[in-house]
C-alpha positions, 0 to 999 in steps of 0.5 A, a space after each residue: 500500500 502506498 503512503 503519503 508523507 504529509 510534511 511540507 518540503 521546502 526548496 531554497 527559494 522558499 526560505 530566507 536567512 534571518 539575522 541573529 536575534 542578539 547583537 552581533 559581536 562581529 564588527 566587520 565581515 573580514 573577521 569571518 572565515 569562509 574556508 573549509 580547510 587550507 584556503 579551499 572553499 566548501 564547494 565541489 565541482 560536479 564531476 561533469 564533462 562540461 565543467 571539468 577537464 584536464 585543461 582547467 582542473 588546477 585553475 579550479 583549485 587555484 580559485 579555492 574550489 575542489 574539482 572532481 575529474 569526471 568519468 569521461 576522462 580515461 581511467 589511466 588519467 584519473 588514476 594518475 590524478 588520484 595518485 597525486 591526491 586529487 578527487 576523481 569520479 569512478 563508476 561502481 564497476 571501476 571502483 570494484 576493479 580498483 579497490 576490491 579486485 585490486 588492479 593497482 598497488 596503493 601506497 602505505 599511509 596515503 589517502 585516495 579521494 574517490 567519488 563513486 558516481 552513480 544516480 541511485 545512492 539508495 542501493 544496499 549493494 553500493 554500501 556493501 561494496 564500499 564497506 568491503 573496499 574500506 576494510 581492505 584499504 585498512 588492512 593494506 595500510 592506506 586510507 580510502 576517502 569515499 563520496 557517493 550518493 545521491 540520496 533523497 530521503 532523510 531516513 536513508 541518511 539516518 541509517 548511514 552512521 558508521 565508517 563506510 561513507 565519508 561524504 554523501 551527496 544529497 538530492 535527486 532530480 534537482 540539478 540543472 541538467 537532470 530530468 529524473 524528477 520530471 520523468 520519474 516523479 522521484 524527488 525530495 525538496 532539497 532545503 528540507 532534505 539538507 535540514 532533516 539530514 543535518 538534524 539526524 546527526 546533530 549530536 553525533 556529527 562526526 559519526 555520520 558522512 559529511 553532507 554535500 548539497 548537490 544540484 539546483 544551485 542557481 545563484 550565490 544565495 542558494 549555495 549560502 542557504 545550503 551551508 546555513 541549513 547544515 551542508 558541509 559542502 555544496 556541489 555545483 554543475 550547471 552554474 559553473 559551466 557558464 564560467 568562461 574557463 569551464 570545460 563546456 564548448 562555446 556555442 554560436 554567437 547570437 547577434 543583436 539585429 542592431 549590430 553589424 554582423 561582420 564587425 561583431 563577429 570579427 570582434 568576438 573571434 579576435 578576443 577569443 583568439 586573444 584568450 587562447 594565446 594568453 591561455 584561458 586557463 591561466 590564473 594570472 592577472 593578465 589572463 584575468 584582465 583579457 577574460 574580463 575585457 571579453 565579457 564587458 565588451 560582448 555585453 556592450 556590443 550586444 553579443 550573447 555568448 553561450 556554452 553547452 551544458 549537459 547532464 552526465 546521464 544524457 546520451 551525449 555524456 554516455 557516448 563520451 564515457 563509453 565511446 560508442 552507441 551501444 547499450 545507451 540508457 534512456 536519458 534522464 538528463 538534458 542539454 541546454 545553452 548557458 550564457 557566459 556571465 563570469 570569469 571564475 575569479 569574479 564568481 569566487 570573489 563575489 561568493 566569498 564576499 556574500 558568504 562572509 556577509 551572511 556569516 556576519 549577519 548571523 554572528 558566525 566567524 566560522 562555517 561551523 558556527 554558521 551551520 549551528 547559528 543560522 536560522 531560516 524562515 519560510 517565505 510567503 508566496 508573495 515574498 517569493 515573487 518579490 524576491 525573484 523580481 
């Protein structure tokens, strides 16, 4: 017999962070520390081929964002990155081959960071295999740091207490490149999901996996609300694909009819060439200056520039991973054009400033304090409309 849970579920858009009731002891946002560790922000890139590749992997790190190498990259390359201490995505079969069947030798005392990347994190088999791999790693003397998911039920998280999974991705169907909810009806409102999972671990936080809020981040405030609700990290895909440095391919230029096409195209292509010459993936001030000039000028000249973003369950992504059209699954992802709006450094600078500001309003000097002290209130429908104007 089916059942209906009569609780109301909330999305990010339904909620607003409320300033502290007491007078804040923070006199400047500069007192707030927005970093998770070692100057890295509490942000993972989604392991998506339109976000991360070999060319831009380290510019994410230079800007304080933790990249995960996606599964379309060759397994040999991913293993090389993993051996150098970087995060890589693996299919469940690849995970079993590497860490249970042991096709590699692992260095004693070293930590290996792995995201077991699959859509359905509710399978008992997944956690049995991770536990088995963890046990083997312990016997062999190395550390296996595992992220998996995705899950979309707070009760699933509540039974995950223990050493098997270190990070769990929350949310099914909320991502910008995902069609799971619209096609299958499966979902749990992301804000409520984070809040309820965090509540389940409040008194024994170190015994549960770290929470990674994955999917549906449309803007700065969504990411900040996810952290306020209790997420340890936020994972972002679609928004990041709109960065000028993302792995997504440039789409055709759209021209305003009032602009002379040949002059506009000439301008666009010359700037694009300049960016290639100065290495678009450099983090130098010179490269940043040219990227910003590109963005400012295309807006001034009414040029709309887009990149192609697509989910990893699309047939396009499946072909990139498998290399052929055999055994393609029904797609639960979509392809879409996203407008290029930011350089990576621009977005990061803004995010740091906005997060520090939110922390100061809640009298929180650290992210740990922010998760504990932040209070959110439910917006009325009229308020949601007003906020979105």
